[in-house]
DOKE-684799 format. One line per field, with one value per atom (N, C-alpha, C, O, CB): atom name; residue number from 1; z, y negated, x negated. Coordinates in Angstrom, 2 decimals, m for minus. Glycine has a CB too. Layout:
REM DOKE-684799
guba	[CA  ...] .
domar	[NUM  ...] .
zz	[Z  ...] .
yy	[Y  ...] .
xx	[X  ...] .
END
This chain:
REM DOKE-684799
guba	[N  CA  C  O  CB  N  CA  C  O  CB  N  CA  C  O  CB  N  CA  C  O  CB  N  CA  C  O  CB  N  CA  C  O  CB  N  CA  C  O  CB  N  CA  C  O  CB  N  CA  C  O  CB  N  CA  C  O  CB  N  CA  C  O  CB  N  CA  C  O  CB  N  CA  C  O  CB  N  CA  C  O  CB  N  CA  C  O  CB  N  CA  C  O  CB  N  CA  C  O  CB  N  CA  C  O  CB  N  CA  C  O  CB  N  CA  C  O  CB  N  CA  C  O  CB  N  CA  C  O  CB  N  CA  C  O  CB  N  CA  C  O  CB  N  CA  C  O  CB  N  CA  C  O  CB  N  CA  C  O  CB  N  CA  C  O  CB  N  CA  C  O  CB  N  CA  C  O  CB  N  CA  C  O  CB  N  CA  C  O  CB  N  CA  C  O  CB  N  CA  C  O  CB  N  CA  C  O  CB  N  CA  C  O  CB  N  CA  C  O  CB  N  CA  C  O  CB  N  CA  C  O  CB  N  CA  C  O  CB  N  CA  C  O  CB  N  CA  C  O  CB  N  CA  C  O  CB  N  CA  C  O  CB  N  CA  C  O  CB  N  CA  C  O  CB  N  CA  C  O  CB  N  CA  C  O  CB  N  CA  C  O  CB  N  CA  C  O  CB  N  CA  C  O  CB  N  CA  C  O  CB  N  CA  C  O  CB  N  CA  C  O  CB  N  CA  C  O  CB  N  CA  C  O  CB  N  CA  C  O  CB  N  CA  C  O  CB  N  CA  C  O  CB  N  CA  C  O  CB  N  CA  C  O  CB  N  CA  C  O  CB  N  CA  C  O  CB  N  CA  C  O  CB  N  CA  C  O  CB  N  CA  C  O  CB  N  CA  C  O  CB  N  CA  C  O  CB  N  CA  C  O  CB  N  CA  C  O  CB  N  CA  C  O  CB  N  CA  C  O  CB  N  CA  C  O  CB  N  CA  C  O  CB  N  CA  C  O  CB  N  CA  C  O  CB  N  CA  C  O  CB  N  CA  C  O  CB  N  CA  C  O  CB  N  CA  C  O  CB  N  CA  C  O  CB  N  CA  C  O  CB  N  CA  C  O  CB  N  CA  C  O  CB  N  CA  C  O  CB  N  CA  C  O  CB  N  CA  C  O  CB  N  CA  C  O  CB  N  CA  C  O  CB  N  CA  C  O  CB  N  CA  C  O  CB  N  CA  C  O  CB  N  CA  C  O  CB  N  CA  C  O  CB  N  CA  C  O  CB  N  CA  C  O  CB  N  CA  C  O  CB  N  CA  C  O  CB  N  CA  C  O  CB  N  CA  C  O  CB  N  CA  C  O  CB  N  CA  C  O  CB  N  CA  C  O  CB  N  CA  C  O  CB  N  CA  C  O  CB] .
domar	[1  1  1  1  1  2  2  2  2  2  3  3  3  3  3  4  4  4  4  4  5  5  5  5  5  6  6  6  6  6  7  7  7  7  7  8  8  8  8  8  9  9  9  9  9  10  10  10  10  10  11  11  11  11  11  12  12  12  12  12  13  13  13  13  13  14  14  14  14  14  15  15  15  15  15  16  16  16  16  16  17  17  17  17  17  18  18  18  18  18  19  19  19  19  19  20  20  20  20  20  21  21  21  21  21  22  22  22  22  22  23  23  23  23  23  24  24  24  24  24  25  25  25  25  25  26  26  26  26  26  27  27  27  27  27  28  28  28  28  28  29  29  29  29  29  30  30  30  30  30  31  31  31  31  31  32  32  32  32  32  33  33  33  33  33  34  34  34  34  34  35  35  35  35  35  36  36  36  36  36  37  37  37  37  37  38  38  38  38  38  39  39  39  39  39  40  40  40  40  40  41  41  41  41  41  42  42  42  42  42  43  43  43  43  43  44  44  44  44  44  45  45  45  45  45  46  46  46  46  46  47  47  47  47  47  48  48  48  48  48  49  49  49  49  49  50  50  50  50  50  51  51  51  51  51  52  52  52  52  52  53  53  53  53  53  54  54  54  54  54  55  55  55  55  55  56  56  56  56  56  57  57  57  57  57  58  58  58  58  58  59  59  59  59  59  60  60  60  60  60  61  61  61  61  61  62  62  62  62  62  63  63  63  63  63  64  64  64  64  64  65  65  65  65  65  66  66  66  66  66  67  67  67  67  67  68  68  68  68  68  69  69  69  69  69  70  70  70  70  70  71  71  71  71  71  72  72  72  72  72  73  73  73  73  73  74  74  74  74  74  75  75  75  75  75  76  76  76  76  76  77  77  77  77  77  78  78  78  78  78  79  79  79  79  79  80  80  80  80  80  81  81  81  81  81  82  82  82  82  82  83  83  83  83  83  84  84  84  84  84  85  85  85  85  85  86  86  86  86  86  87  87  87  87  87  88  88  88  88  88  89  89  89  89  89  90  90  90  90  90  91  91  91  91  91  92  92  92  92  92  93  93  93  93  93  94  94  94  94  94  95  95  95  95  95  96  96  96  96  96  97  97  97  97  97  98  98  98  98  98  99  99  99  99  99  100  100  100  100  100  101  101  101  101  101  102  102  102  102  102  103  103  103  103  103  104  104  104  104  104  105  105  105  105  105] .
zz	[2.80  2.06  2.61  2.70  0.52  2.96  3.53  2.43  1.25  4.51  2.83  1.88  1.10  m0.08  2.60  1.75  1.07  m0.09  m1.17  2.06  0.12  m0.95  m2.09  m3.26  m0.41  m1.75  m2.78  m3.61  m4.83  m2.14  m2.94  m3.64  m4.53  m5.67  m2.63  m4.01  m4.80  m6.05  m7.14  m3.96  m5.90  m7.04  m8.04  m9.25  m6.56  m7.55  m8.42  m9.21  m10.40  m7.61  m8.54  m9.21  m10.24  m11.32  m8.19  m9.92  m10.87  m12.11  m13.23  m10.22  m11.91  m13.04  m13.88  m15.11  m12.54  m13.22  m13.95  m14.76  m15.91  m12.96  m14.18  m14.89  m16.09  m17.16  m13.95  m15.93  m17.03  m18.15  m19.32  m16.54  m17.80  m18.81  m19.52  m20.73  m18.16  m18.78  m19.40  m20.37  m21.45  m18.32  m19.99  m20.88  m22.16  m23.26  m20.17  m22.01  m23.19  m24.11  m25.33  m22.76  m23.53  m24.32  m25.04  m26.20  m23.44  m24.33  m24.91  m26.09  m27.13  m23.84  m25.93  m27.00  m28.23  m29.35  m26.53  m28.02  m29.14  m29.80  m31.02  m28.67  m28.99  m29.52  m30.37  m31.44  m28.38  m29.88  m30.63  m31.95  m32.96  m29.77  m31.93  m33.17  m34.15  m35.35  m32.88  m33.65  m34.51  m35.10  m36.27  m33.72  m34.30  m34.79  m35.90  m36.87  m33.64  m35.75  m36.79  m38.11  m39.15  m36.37  m38.07  m39.29  m39.85  m41.07  m39.02  m38.98  m39.45  m40.13  m41.18  m38.27  m39.53  m40.13  m41.46  m42.41  m39.16  m41.52  m42.77  m43.85  m45.01  m42.57  m43.49  m44.46  m44.95  m46.12  m43.85  m44.04  m44.39  m45.14  m46.14  m43.15  m44.67  m45.14  m45.70  m46.08  m44.04  m45.78  m46.19  m45.04  m43.88  m47.41  m45.36  m44.31  m44.01  m43.16  m44.71  m44.66  m44.46  m43.35  m43.62  m45.77  m42.12  m41.04  m39.73  m39.38  m40.91  m39.02  m37.77  m36.70  m35.78  m37.28  m36.79  m35.81  m35.78  m34.73  m36.09  m36.94  m37.00  m36.16  m35.37  m38.47  m36.32  m35.55  m34.06  m33.25  m36.00  m33.70  m32.27  m31.69  m30.58  m32.09  m32.43  m31.95  m31.85  m30.91  m32.87  m32.82  m32.74  m31.53  m30.87  m34.03  m31.25  m30.05  m28.79  m27.86  m30.01  m28.76  m27.60  m27.41  m26.29  m27.74  m28.52  m28.45  m27.81  m26.96  m29.86  m28.23  m27.70  m26.21  m25.41  m28.48  m25.85  m24.44  m23.58  m22.53  m24.29  m24.02  m23.24  m23.18  m22.20  m23.81  m24.20  m24.18  m23.13  m22.44  m25.56  m22.99  m21.93  m20.56  m19.68  m22.05  m20.38  m19.10  m18.81  m17.68  m19.09  m19.82  m19.65  m19.27  m18.37  m20.94  m19.94  m19.63  m18.16  m17.48  m20.56  m17.69  m16.30  m15.35  m14.35  m16.04  m15.67  m14.84  m14.82  m13.85  m15.35  m15.90  m15.98  m15.36  m15.35  m17.43  m14.84  m14.12  m14.87  m14.36  m13.71  m16.05  m16.81  m16.53  m16.29  m18.34  m16.57  m16.39  m17.76  m18.78  m15.57  m17.76  m19.00  m19.78  m21.01  m18.72  m19.08  m19.76  m20.48  m21.58  m18.76  m19.86  m20.48  m21.77  m22.79  m19.50  m21.71  m22.88  m23.97  m25.13  m22.53  m23.60  m24.58  m25.21  m26.41  m23.94  m24.42  m24.95  m25.95  m26.99  m23.81  m25.64  m26.57  m27.85  m28.94  m25.92  m27.75  m28.94  m29.78  m31.00  m28.54  m29.14  m29.87  m30.59  m31.75  m28.91  m29.89  m30.50  m31.68  m32.70  m29.47  m31.54  m32.64  m33.84  m34.99  m32.17  m33.58  m34.67  m35.40  m36.63  m34.15  m34.64  m35.25  m36.06  m37.15  m34.16  m35.53  m36.26  m37.55  m38.59  m35.38  m37.47  m38.66  m39.73  m40.91  m38.29  m39.31  m40.26  m40.92  m42.13  m39.55  m40.14  m40.68  m41.58  m42.53  m39.55  m41.29  m42.06  m43.44  m44.39  m41.30  m43.57  m44.85  m45.68  m46.80  m45.65  m45.16  m45.84  m46.80  m46.72  m44.81  m47.69  m48.74  m48.46  m49.33  m49.01  m47.29  m46.97  m47.24  m46.80  m45.49  m47.96  m48.44  m47.44  m47.73  m49.70  m46.29  m45.35  m44.35  m43.41  m44.60  m44.53  m43.55  m43.49  m42.41  m43.86  m44.62  m44.60  m43.78  m42.97  m46.03  m43.99  m43.22  m41.73  m40.88  m43.73  m41.42  m40.03  m39.41  m38.26  m39.94  m40.17  m39.70  m39.41  m38.38  m40.72  m40.32  m40.11  m38.87  m38.08  m41.35  m38.69  m37.52  m36.23  m35.26  m37.60  m36.23  m35.04  m34.70  m33.53  m35.25  m35.71  m35.49  m34.92  m34.00  m36.80  m35.47  m34.98  m33.59  m32.82  m35.94  m33.27  m31.99  m30.85  m29.80  m32.04  m31.04  m29.92  m30.24  m29.41  m29.47  m31.43  m31.76  m32.03  m32.27  m30.69  m31.98  m32.23  m32.95  m32.61  m30.93  m33.95  m34.68  m35.18  m34.85  m35.82  m35.98  m36.46  m37.30  m37.77  m37.25] .
yy	[57.81  58.70  60.12  60.59  58.63  60.76  62.11  63.18  62.88  62.40  64.41  65.51  65.77  66.12  66.77  65.61  65.84  64.86  65.26  65.71  63.59  62.60  62.90  62.74  61.19  63.33  63.68  64.85  64.85  64.02  65.86  67.02  66.60  67.05  68.11  65.74  65.26  64.51  64.72  64.35  63.66  62.90  63.85  63.72  61.84  64.80  65.78  66.59  66.81  66.72  67.02  67.78  66.93  67.41  68.34  65.66  64.77  64.56  64.60  63.41  64.34  64.15  65.42  65.36  63.77  66.56  67.84  68.02  68.47  69.03  67.69  67.83  66.89  67.27  67.55  65.66  64.70  65.22  65.15  63.32  65.72  66.26  67.47  67.62  66.65  68.32  69.46  69.01  69.58  70.37  68.00  67.47  66.90  67.14  66.39  66.14  65.58  66.69  66.60  64.67  67.72  68.85  69.56  69.94  69.83  69.74  70.40  69.60  70.17  70.60  68.29  67.43  67.53  67.70  65.96  67.43  67.51  68.89  68.99  67.20  69.92  71.29  71.48  72.08  72.31  70.96  71.08  70.31  70.78  70.58  69.14  68.37  69.12  69.19  66.95  69.68  70.47  71.67  72.01  70.96  72.30  73.45  73.02  73.75  74.11  71.85  71.34  71.23  71.67  69.96  70.63  70.47  71.82  72.02  69.62  72.75  74.08  74.80  75.40  74.93  74.75  75.41  74.76  75.45  75.37  73.44  72.75  73.15  73.33  71.23  73.30  73.70  75.13  75.45  73.57  75.99  77.40  77.62  78.34  78.24  77.00  77.34  76.18  76.36  77.95  75.01  73.85  73.37  73.65  74.20  72.66  72.06  72.86  72.44  70.67  73.97  74.79  75.81  77.02  75.50  75.35  76.27  75.74  74.58  76.47  76.58  76.17  75.88  75.10  77.25  76.48  76.24  74.77  74.24  77.12  74.13  72.72  71.89  71.04  72.22  72.12  71.39  71.63  70.71  71.79  72.88  73.22  72.54  72.01  74.74  72.55  71.93  70.41  69.80  72.29  69.81  68.36  68.01  67.00  67.86  68.85  68.64  68.75  67.97  69.65  69.73  69.88  68.66  68.24  71.14  68.11  66.90  65.77  65.05  66.49  65.61  64.53  64.75  63.82  64.45  65.96  66.25  66.05  65.42  67.70  66.60  66.45  65.00  64.60  67.32  64.23  62.81  62.07  61.19  62.18  62.44  61.86  62.21  61.36  62.35  63.47  63.91  63.18  62.75  65.45  63.05  62.33  60.88  60.34  62.41  60.25  58.85  58.72  57.78  58.34  59.65  59.63  59.78  59.07  60.75  60.70  60.90  59.66  59.42  62.10  58.87  57.65  56.45  55.34  57.35  56.66  55.60  54.91  53.95  54.60  55.37  54.78  55.57  56.77  54.77  54.89  55.64  56.01  55.39  54.82  57.01  57.54  56.49  56.43  58.72  55.66  54.62  53.63  53.18  53.89  53.29  52.37  52.97  52.29  52.01  54.24  54.92  54.97  54.69  56.35  55.33  55.42  54.06  53.98  55.97  53.01  51.66  51.30  50.70  50.62  51.66  51.41  52.21  51.70  51.76  53.43  54.25  53.59  53.47  55.68  53.19  52.52  51.27  51.04  52.15  50.48  49.26  49.58  48.90  48.43  50.60  51.01  51.49  51.17  52.12  52.25  52.71  51.53  51.49  53.65  50.58  49.41  48.60  48.13  48.54  48.43  47.70  48.44  47.82  47.50  49.76  50.55  50.40  50.29  52.04  50.38  50.22  48.85  48.72  50.41  47.83  46.47  46.24  45.47  45.48  46.92  46.66  47.29  46.72  47.17  48.46  49.16  49.06  48.54  48.61  49.53  49.40  50.55  51.18  49.31  50.81  51.79  53.18  54.04  51.86  53.42  54.75  54.74  53.83  55.16  55.74  55.73  56.29  56.29  56.50  56.75  57.37  56.40  56.83  58.45  55.11  54.15  54.06  53.86  52.81  54.22  54.19  55.36  55.20  54.24  56.53  57.70  57.51  57.84  58.96  56.96  56.69  55.67  55.81  56.20  54.65  53.63  54.22  53.92  52.49  55.06  55.70  56.58  56.58  56.54  57.34  58.21  57.39  57.72  59.09  56.31  55.46  54.84  54.79  54.36  54.38  53.80  54.84  54.54  53.21  56.05  57.07  57.56  58.01  58.23  57.47  57.96  57.04  57.50  58.12  55.74  54.84  53.74  52.87  54.23  53.76  52.82  51.40  50.54  52.79  51.13  49.75  49.70  48.89  49.00  50.53  50.59  49.26  48.22  51.53  49.28  48.05  47.20  46.13  48.37] .
xx	[10.99  11.86  11.63  10.50  11.58  12.72  12.57  12.54  12.76  13.73  12.27  12.13  13.42  13.37  11.72  14.58  15.85  16.03  16.45  17.03  15.71  15.82  14.86  15.21  15.55  13.66  12.68  13.18  13.06  11.32  13.74  14.29  15.46  15.55  14.74  16.35  17.49  17.02  17.56  18.38  16.03  15.51  14.87  15.07  14.47  14.11  13.46  14.48  14.31  12.57  15.54  16.59  17.32  17.66  17.59  17.55  18.21  17.35  17.86  18.52  16.07  15.16  15.11  15.13  13.74  15.06  15.02  16.30  16.25  14.84  17.45  18.72  18.77  19.25  19.89  18.29  18.26  17.36  17.73  17.77  16.20  15.28  15.89  15.72  13.94  16.60  17.27  18.36  18.50  17.88  19.12  20.16  19.54  20.04  20.99  18.47  17.80  17.30  17.45  16.63  16.72  16.24  17.38  17.25  15.49  18.49  19.66  20.21  20.54  20.76  20.31  20.81  19.91  20.39  20.92  18.61  17.68  17.71  17.64  16.26  17.82  17.89  19.15  19.10  17.87  20.27  21.53  21.47  21.98  22.71  20.86  20.73  19.83  20.12  20.15  18.75  17.86  18.61  18.41  16.63  19.47  20.23  21.20  21.39  20.99  21.82  22.72  21.96  22.45  23.32  20.78  19.99  19.57  19.57  18.76  19.21  18.79  19.95  19.76  18.26  21.13  22.29  22.65  23.00  23.50  22.57  22.85  21.86  22.25  22.81  20.60  19.58  19.81  19.57  18.19  20.28  20.50  21.81  21.84  20.49  22.88  24.22  25.01  26.17  24.98  24.45  25.24  26.11  25.82  26.11  27.15  27.98  29.25  30.04  28.37  29.45  30.65  30.41  30.39  31.06  30.24  29.93  30.52  30.31  28.41  31.25  31.88  30.84  31.10  32.84  29.66  28.61  28.19  27.85  27.41  28.21  27.85  28.81  28.38  27.85  30.09  31.10  30.93  31.01  32.51  30.69  30.51  29.28  29.33  30.40  28.18  26.94  27.09  26.60  25.77  27.77  28.01  28.86  28.63  28.68  29.85  30.68  29.84  30.01  31.84  28.93  28.05  27.15  26.90  27.20  26.66  25.83  26.63  26.12  25.33  27.87  28.71  28.99  28.84  30.04  29.38  29.68  28.44  28.50  30.20  27.31  26.08  25.62  24.98  24.98  25.92  25.59  26.41  25.89  25.82  27.68  28.50  27.93  27.84  29.97  27.55  27.01  25.70  25.46  26.79  24.85  23.59  23.84  23.19  22.76  24.78  25.11  25.54  25.13  26.22  26.35  26.80  25.61  25.52  27.83  24.70  23.51  22.62  21.90  22.71  22.67  21.87  22.57  22.02  21.54  23.78  24.47  25.59  26.16  23.50  25.90  27.01  28.28  28.23  26.70  29.42  30.66  31.24  30.92  31.69  32.09  32.64  33.42  33.33  33.53  34.17  34.96  34.06  34.38  35.85  32.94  31.99  31.42  31.30  30.85  31.06  30.53  31.59  31.30  30.05  32.82  33.90  34.19  34.45  35.17  34.14  34.36  33.27  33.54  34.41  32.03  30.92  31.10  30.81  29.58  31.56  31.83  32.91  32.77  32.24  34.00  35.08  34.58  34.92  36.23  33.77  33.23  32.33  32.38  32.47  31.50  30.61  31.41  31.08  29.65  32.47  33.33  33.96  33.99  34.42  34.45  35.10  34.09  34.42  35.74  32.88  31.84  31.45  31.23  30.61  31.37  31.03  32.10  31.78  30.87  33.35  34.45  34.39  34.61  35.81  34.09  34.03  32.82  32.89  34.01  31.70  30.48  30.52  29.98  29.28  31.14  31.27  29.99  30.03  32.44  28.89  27.60  27.31  26.26  26.49  28.24  28.02  28.54  28.47  26.59  29.04  29.58  31.07  31.78  29.28  31.56  32.94  33.95  35.15  33.04  33.51  34.44  35.06  35.73  33.73  34.85  35.34  36.86  37.41  34.79  37.54  39.00  39.54  40.46  39.58  38.95  39.35  39.06  39.89  38.63  37.90  37.53  38.46  38.86  36.08  38.81  39.73  41.11  41.72  39.83  41.60  42.90  42.88  43.83  43.28  41.79  41.69  41.67  42.34  40.42  40.89  40.79  42.14  42.52  39.74  42.87  44.19  45.16  45.92  44.74  45.14  46.05  45.66  46.51  46.11  44.37  43.87  44.25  44.70  42.36  44.08  44.35  45.35  45.60  43.07  45.91  46.97  46.53  47.37  47.92  45.20  44.77  43.45  42.59  44.66  43.27  42.00  41.54  42.11  42.12  40.51  39.88  40.81  40.41  38.65] .
END
């Protein structure tokens, strides 16, 4: 293995570690804002969006393609809707999923 490959691997590992840190930091910030201000805060929505975006980027860096991740998300949403384990937002989630892709659960 030559020096260029070692540098590339090192940079990839560093980028993956940075993404993991960013995701954890954003999740921590969501909890902190909720503790301070409740759930009525635009920062929460922005941080949750950043977690999702950075999770997609992390998945790509780990060798998964975006379509595969999206398919897994769709499947998880559909399973959550079907399981209805005490959470009352499943009808709303089901309606959103159906309107989003036309073939919800």
